[in-house]
Residue frames relative to the residue before (quaternion, step in Angstrom):
aa qw qx qy qz dx dy dz
M 1.0000 0.0000 0.0000 0.0000 0.00 0.00 0.00
M 0.4152 -0.7208 0.5054 0.2294 3.55 -0.87 1.01
E 0.3299 -0.7371 0.5547 0.2005 3.57 -0.93 0.90
M 0.2176 -0.7775 0.5807 0.1046 3.56 -0.85 1.01
E 0.2926 -0.7351 0.5851 0.1777 3.55 -0.92 0.91
S 0.4319 -0.7013 0.4954 0.2761 3.56 -0.86 0.91
A 0.6240 -0.5295 0.4140 0.3985 3.55 -1.24 0.46
F 0.6167 0.5517 -0.3421 0.4452 3.57 1.02 -0.79
D 0.6662 0.4984 -0.2980 0.4680 3.58 0.92 -0.93
M 0.6320 0.5389 -0.3348 0.4450 3.58 1.05 -0.74
L 0.7277 0.4510 -0.2308 0.4624 3.56 1.05 -0.78
A 0.6206 0.5693 -0.3402 0.4184 3.56 1.18 -0.60
E 0.8500 0.0413 -0.0468 0.5231 3.53 -1.07 0.76
D 0.4350 0.6841 -0.4442 0.3815 3.54 0.85 1.08
P 0.0311 -0.8535 0.5198 0.0182 3.62 0.64 1.06
S 0.6387 0.5328 -0.3395 0.4393 3.60 1.12 -0.56
G 0.4166 -0.7200 0.4595 0.3112 3.59 1.19 -0.47
Q 0.3648 0.7588 -0.4756 0.2546 3.59 1.26 0.15
G 0.6537 0.5177 -0.3177 0.4514 3.60 0.93 -0.85
L 0.6546 0.5001 -0.3091 0.4753 3.56 0.98 -0.88
R 0.6314 0.5276 -0.3324 0.4610 3.61 0.95 -0.77
Q 0.6539 0.5154 -0.3093 0.4595 3.57 0.96 -0.91
L 0.6546 0.5036 -0.3128 0.4692 3.60 0.93 -0.86
R 0.6410 0.5215 -0.3238 0.4607 3.58 0.96 -0.87
E 0.6393 0.5241 -0.3298 0.4559 3.60 0.97 -0.79
E 0.6549 0.5026 -0.3094 0.4720 3.59 0.96 -0.87
L 0.6610 0.4963 -0.3091 0.4704 3.60 0.96 -0.82
F 0.6123 0.5411 -0.3383 0.4668 3.59 1.08 -0.77
E 0.6535 0.5067 -0.3174 0.4643 3.59 0.96 -0.86
M 0.6319 0.5204 -0.3347 0.4667 3.58 0.98 -0.81
R 0.6516 0.5227 -0.3035 0.4584 3.55 0.92 -0.98
T 0.6616 0.5182 -0.2969 0.4535 3.56 0.95 -0.93
D 0.6505 0.5177 -0.3092 0.4617 3.59 0.96 -0.88
V 0.6749 0.4826 -0.3003 0.4707 3.58 0.90 -0.90
K 0.6447 0.5212 -0.3214 0.4576 3.58 0.95 -0.85
R 0.6299 0.5345 -0.3249 0.4604 3.58 0.99 -0.86
A 0.6650 0.4949 -0.2952 0.4751 3.57 0.95 -0.90
M 0.6397 0.5190 -0.3268 0.4634 3.59 1.01 -0.79
D 0.6678 0.5092 -0.2924 0.4574 3.57 0.97 -0.90
A 0.6426 0.5353 -0.3156 0.4482 3.58 1.14 -0.64
G 0.5884 -0.5894 0.3581 0.4222 3.57 1.25 -0.33
M 0.0532 0.7877 -0.6066 0.0930 3.53 -0.91 0.99
T 0.5475 -0.5435 0.4996 0.3941 3.51 -1.29 0.26
S 0.6548 -0.5072 0.3635 0.4265 3.59 -1.21 0.28
D 0.6341 0.5221 -0.3354 0.4613 3.61 1.04 -0.69
E 0.6571 0.4976 -0.3055 0.4767 3.58 0.98 -0.85
M 0.6366 0.5322 -0.3248 0.4538 3.57 1.03 -0.78
A 0.6221 0.5359 -0.3347 0.4623 3.58 1.04 -0.74
V 0.6551 0.4919 -0.3025 0.4873 3.57 0.98 -0.84
A 0.6421 0.5258 -0.3242 0.4540 3.59 0.95 -0.86
R 0.6406 0.5114 -0.3306 0.4678 3.62 0.99 -0.76
Q 0.6330 0.5184 -0.3281 0.4721 3.58 1.04 -0.75
V 0.6367 0.5172 -0.3275 0.4689 3.59 0.98 -0.81
M 0.6442 0.5149 -0.3227 0.4644 3.61 0.93 -0.86
A 0.6530 0.4981 -0.3171 0.4742 3.61 0.94 -0.83
A 0.6443 0.5192 -0.3226 0.4596 3.60 1.00 -0.77
V 0.6423 0.5062 -0.3265 0.4739 3.59 0.98 -0.81
D 0.6446 0.5105 -0.3270 0.4658 3.61 0.94 -0.82
S 0.6503 0.5080 -0.3106 0.4718 3.59 0.98 -0.84
A 0.6352 0.5357 -0.3294 0.4483 3.58 0.97 -0.85
E 0.6508 0.5105 -0.3234 0.4596 3.58 0.97 -0.79
K 0.6478 0.5119 -0.3187 0.4656 3.61 0.96 -0.83
V 0.6574 0.5027 -0.3078 0.4695 3.57 0.96 -0.87
A 0.6350 0.5301 -0.3294 0.4553 3.60 0.93 -0.87
E 0.6553 0.5075 -0.3151 0.4623 3.60 0.93 -0.84
R 0.6685 0.4900 -0.3058 0.4686 3.61 0.94 -0.86
V 0.6441 0.5049 -0.3228 0.4754 3.60 0.94 -0.83
Y 0.6371 0.5253 -0.3281 0.4589 3.58 0.91 -0.89
D 0.6724 0.5050 -0.2983 0.4514 3.58 0.83 -1.00
T 0.6700 0.5087 -0.2923 0.4548 3.56 0.97 -0.88
L 0.7378 0.4357 -0.2351 0.4588 3.59 0.90 -0.91
N 0.7652 0.3537 -0.1765 0.5081 3.60 1.19 -0.41
R 0.2501 0.7804 -0.5269 0.2252 3.57 1.09 0.72
């Protein structure tokens, strides 16, 4: 069974910023995948969900940055 590291663990005690960089890369990939799907065409209901996903990804990035800053002062 593969062990998953939590986002919190990735950000804690991370003076190099490697964990934050990794999270940002994953969020960028999510954003890119959703954008690609939006560009390919969606129903209005699907587009509404896609916009919510994009907003959630943006929020996740902001939270990750704040948590990183707080834990690595």
